[in-house]
N, C-alpha and C positions, 0 to 999 in steps of 0.2 A: 687187559683182562687177566685175572689170576689164572695160573695153570691149574688144570683139573687135578684133584688129589683125592684119593680114597683112603680113609683112615679106619681100619677095621678093628678097632679096640673093643667094639661091642657088636654082637651079631645084629644085623638089620632087623630081624624079626623081633628081637627083644626090645629094640628101640620103638618099633611101631606099637607094641603093646602098652607102652607108657603114655601114648599120646591121645587115645580116644576121648579123654575128658574134654579136651578143647573142642573137638568136632561135635561131641554130643551136646555140650553146653550151647554151642552156637546154633545147632539144629533146634534144640528145645526153645531157645529164645526166638528164633525166626518163626517157628510154628505159633508161638503165643502172639507175636507181633502181627502176623498175617491173619490170624483168626480172632482179632480183637472183637469183632461184632458178635461172636458167639461166646465170649468169655463168661458173661454173667449167667448163662444157661446152667452151668454146673452147680451154681449156688441156689438156684431157684427152688429146689425141693429138698434142700438139706436142712435139717433142724438146727436152729441156733445160728443160721447164716443169712446174710442179706447182701445183695450186690446192686449197685446203681451206677449207671453211666450218665455223665453230664458232658456238655459241650459248651465251650466259650470261644468267641472270636475276639482277637485284639489286634490293634495296629502293630505292624512289625517294628520293634525297637531296634536301636543300633546294636545293643547287646542283650541277648536273652539269657536269663539265669533260671535254671530249673533245679530244685532240691527235691530228690525223691524220698526224703525222710528216712526213717530207720529200716523200712521193709519194702518201699515202693520201687517199681520198675519204671524206667524212662526210655522211651524210644523217640528219637528225633528224625523225621524224614523230610526230605526236600519235596516240594510240590510246585506247581506253576502259579499258585496264588500270590498276591501281593501282601496279604496279611498272614496272621498266625492263627491256626485252629488248635485249640487245646482240648483233647479228648481225655476225660478223667474217668477212672474206674475206682469207685469207693467200695471196698469189701469190708464188712463188719461181722463180728462174731460175738455171741453172748449166750446167756442161758436159754433164750428162746428166740424164734425168728422175729417176733414183734419187738423184743428188746434190742435185737441187732438192727432192726429198721430204725428205731428211735436213735440209736447210737450213730448210725450213718447220717441221719438228718442233722446232727450237730456238727458234722465235719464241714469246714469252710475251706475252699480252695481260693487262694489269692492269685490273681492274674494281672494286677495293676503294676504299672511302672516297669514293665519288662521283666518282672520276677514272678515265678510260679512256685508256690509252696502251699502246704496244707496245715491246718490246725484243727484240733478237736479235743474231746475229753481224754484225760490221761488213762492209759491202760491199767486195768486192775483185775487180778484173778484171771478169769476166763473171758474177760471182756477186752476187746481191742478192735483195731481197724487198720487198714492200709490203703494208700492211694497210689495208683499207678497212672502213667501219662503216656499217651501217644500224641506227639506234637508235630504238626505239619507246618513247615516254615519255608520262606523263599529260598531259592537255591544258594543265594549268598547271604550268610547270616553269621554274626559272631555269637559264640555260645560259651556259657560256663555252666556245666552240668555236673551234679554230684549225686551218687547213690551210696547207701551204706550196706544193706543186705539184700539188694535186688539188682537185676541186670541193667546194663546201660548200653544203648546202641545208637549209632548215628549213621545215616544212609543218605548219600548223594548231596551233602552240604559242603560248601566251600566257605571258609572264613577263618577268623582267629578263634581258636577253641582251647579251653581248659576243661578237660574231662577227667573225672576222678570216680573210681568205683572201689569201695573198700573190699567187698567180697563178691565182685563181679557176677557173671562174666561181663567183659567189655568187648563190644563188637563194632568195628569200623569198616564201612563198606563204601567204596567210591567217594571218599572225602577228599578235600583239598584245602589249601591255605597254609596257615601257620598253626599247627596242631600239636598240642602236648596232651598225652593221655597216660594215665597211671591207674593200675589195678594192684591192690595190695595182696589179696589172697584169692585168686581166681583166675580162670583162663582169659587170655587175650587173643582175639582173632582179628586179623587185618586183611582185607581184600582190596588190592590196588586195582585201578582201572585206567584205561586210556594208554597213551604212549609215554607219558612222563608225569611227574608230580606237578600239579597246578598250584603253585604258591611257594612260600618260603621254605616249607619242609615239614616233616613229621618226626616227632619224638614220642614213641610209644613203648611202655615198659611194664612188665609184670614182675612184681617183687617175689612172689611165692606162687607160681602157677605156670602151666604150660602156655606156649605161644604157637599159633598157627598163622603163617604169612603166605598169601597167594599173590604171585607176581605175573602179570600178563606177558605174553611173548613180545619181545622188542621193547620192553619198558626201559626208559632211560632215567637213571638216578645214581647218586652216591649212596650205596646201601651199607648200613651197619646192622649186623644181626648176630645171633648166637646167645650163649648162656654162660654165666660164671660158674654155675654149679648144677649141672644137669646133662642130659644127653641131647644130641643134635643130629638132624637130617637136613641137608641142603641139597636140593636137586634143581639146579638152574643151568642154562647153557654155559658150558665151560667150567662149572663149579659142581663138584660132587664130594660131599663130605658126610661122614657119619661117625658118631661115637664120642668125639672129643668135646669137652666142655671149654669153650672159649668164645670170645667175641672177635669179629674181624670186619674190616671195611673193604668194599670192592666197588669198582665202577661198572655199572650196568649200562649197556647201550651207549657207551661213550661218556657216561657220567651225567650229572645234573644236580637237582636240589637234594639236600641230605634227607634220607629216609632211614630212621633208626627204629628198629623193632626188635626188642631183646627181652630175655628173662634173666633175672638175677639167680633165682633158685627154682629151676624148672626146665623141662624139656622144650625143645624148639624144633619145629618143622617148617621148612621153606620150600614151596613148590612153585615151579614155573608153569605158565599156561601153554 
């Protein structure tokens, strides 16, 4: 275990003020995800808006691919079912509510062949639509998920995963397997669970945004964390650091699978349970 070290190059209070964006983004996403059933209520009485929920059931594929499109959000959650349930939320806007309804009816969501994506009329002027997904999958499932300008979250799933969010946030909670996650311009939040990483390892990186990592007490892994250009707080048993922009590797709980959670240009907070 590394010796504890405190680097006081930046006051702790100043560091903390730089990091609320990650927590706020995570909380906002979690609230939206948990309140899915009430989401369309906000659009029901708004002029020029229409919202529709659809549900599809498909056989669980070996690899599930989800494309959130330009503005859609994607949340993938583990459940105890053997198949996959795809909850779709189509939100459309236009010059009138009737026009928005007609626009939404032209949106088609493809769920065949283990691939989920949407097509519809091209956006023009003040007309457009977005499709977001809440996808319930078996606890072991390989995933390839991409969003552009919407959040991406995976909760409770173990498998081989390629997760990409252009403008996040990207939130990983209690995942396992062989996971590679990238967010270009947005916060990254990772919550580990259990006593060790279940699988080959995790490689999660934010290019331009804050990172928040939560590590449970007694967790065993070979942890790489930190930032190339930003501020850092690490509060783990035997490790106390703040202020210095760098990446480092340490063995937690005797070591284990590699867990890499870093930012290239952004602040990092690592908290122990």
